N, C-alpha and C positions, 0 to 999 in steps of 0.2 A: 609662570604658574597659571595664569589665565588660559593659556593655550592648552595645558594639560587638562584643566577642568572642561574646556570645550570639547576636547577629544573624548573624554570620559562620558560627557553628556550625550554626545553623538552615538556612542556605543550602546546607549540604552534605548534608542529610538526603535520602534517597531515591536512586534510580538516576541521576537527572539533574534539571536544573531543570524538566523537564516534569512531574516528580512533584508540583510545586507548582501546576500548572494545575488548575483544577477544571472539568472538562468533564462533570460529572454531568448526565444527561439526553440527552447526545449519543450517537449510534449510528453504528457503522462496520460495513460489510459487508466481510469478507475472503474473496476467491475463491481457492480452492486447487484444484490438479489432483487427480483421484482418486488418482493415484500419482505419486511422484517430484517433489512440491513441495520447495522448498529449506527445510529445517527452521528455520534461523536467521531467514530472511526472514519466516516465519510467526510463530514463537514469540517472537522478540525484538521484532518490530514490535507484535505483540499485547500483550505485556507492557507496553511503553511506553504504549500507548493505554489499557490497563486501569488502569495506575498513575495516569493522568491523569483517571480517572473515566469513560472511554468504555465503553459496552456494546458488545462485539464479537460479531457473529454471523458464523458461518462457513458458506460455501456451496461446493458442489462439484456435480459431475455424477454422479448415480445411485449414490452410495455413502453409507453412514451414518458411515463412518470413512475418512479419507484417509490415505495413507502417504507419509511424507517420504523423501527420498533417503538420509538418515542414520539412518533407522529410527524417527523420531518418528511419533506417531499424532495426528491431529486429529479431534475429534468434529465431524461435519457437522450443523449445525442446520437447514439448508434446502437443498432441491434447487435447482440453478441455474435450472431451468425455472419455479420458483415465486417467484423473486425479483422484488420491485418496488422499484426504486431510490428511489422517492418516500419510503419510510420511513427512509432513512439520510441522515446528514450527510456521510458519506464512503464511497466504494467503492474498495477496495484489491485489486489483482491481485498475487498472490504468484508469484514466479518458480520456477526450478528446471527441470530437463529436461522435466518433465511439463506445464509451462505451454504447450508447443507445441500441446496438444490444443485450446487456445482461440484460437490464432492466427487461424483462419478460422471460428470458431464464431459463428454469427449471433446466438445468444442472449447470449453474453458481450459481443459488440460492441454489441448493442442496449442492454444494461445500462449499458455505458460511455457511450454516446451519450446515453441518457436522463438519467443523472446529470449529465453535462457540460452538457446543455441546460437543466437545472433549477438550474444554478449551484452544484452540490455539488462537493466535493473528489473528484477522480479521481486515483488513485495507482497506480503499478506499479513493480515492482523486478525487476532481473536481465533475464530474457528477456521478461517480461510487458509491457514497454512496446510490444512489437511488436503486441500486441492493440489498444492504443490507436491506434497508427499505422494498422493495418488497418481500424479503425473510423472513421478519417478525422478524429479530433479532435486530432491533433498538427500539422495543417497550419499552418505559420507559427509554431510553438511551439518553444522551446528544450527539449531533453529529453536524457536519458542512458539507458544500458542496459549490459548486459554487452557488452563490445566484440566485435570481429571482425565476422562476417557480420550480426549483429543491428544494429549501427550503420548499416549500409547499408540495412537494412530500415526503420529509422526515417526515414532521409533519403528513401527512396522514398515514404514516407507524408507527406512535406512538412515534416518536423521539421529543426531545426538541431541536430545532434548536438554535445553539449558535452564529453563525456568526463569530466564531474565525477562525484564520488561520489553526490551528491544535487543535483537541479536542480528548482527550482520556477518555473513560469511561470503566473502568475495562480493558478487553482485546480487546475492539473495538476502533480503531483509525481512525479518519476521518480528511480530510484536504480539503481546499477550492479551490486549483488550482495550476498552475505551479510555482508561486512565493513561495509557501510553500513546494515544493517538497523536498528540503534538510532537512528542519525541520521535515517533515513527515517521511523521512527515519531515521532521528536521533531518533524520538519518537518510531518508530518500533524497532530499535536496542535496545533502553533502555528497552522496554517491553520484548524483547527476552532475555535480560540479567537479567530479574527479578527486574528491577529498576522502 
């Protein structure tokens, strides 16, 4: 009986069951807007991935520090123009109002397409799934995003809009907003672990 209690207690350690995954050696690229990325979607998702052992590299366009909508600051490790998706196991696009700068950004779309074609995990949350739709990789895929006009943009890109908090279709993971950030991170970690 004591053994059972110890095992159960151990199962509760950490932020989530994802903290028990060991993804040491795996790398994820998180792409944030220079201004007005959504703080929770970056910081909560990043925390889940790092707690699973993932090395997270942050990219943005032409800034050393990106600013969140709620005042958070993210250190930018690499300029978007210098990113090579080959070096990452997952590419994650963070939402928030600022994500619109990447909706028609050819470099952001090129990174998404390259990662997708190489069989890597491609993920986007909130407004950012529009980047994937505009890149053409949501054709025939189930996906979600922040609702309203953005759902119609996913459908215009050939996606089946689910309205779910988090949707995974093969190696594409999408989520609908800040409240889903931790579950979004957990789903990315599961996919990186091959689960």
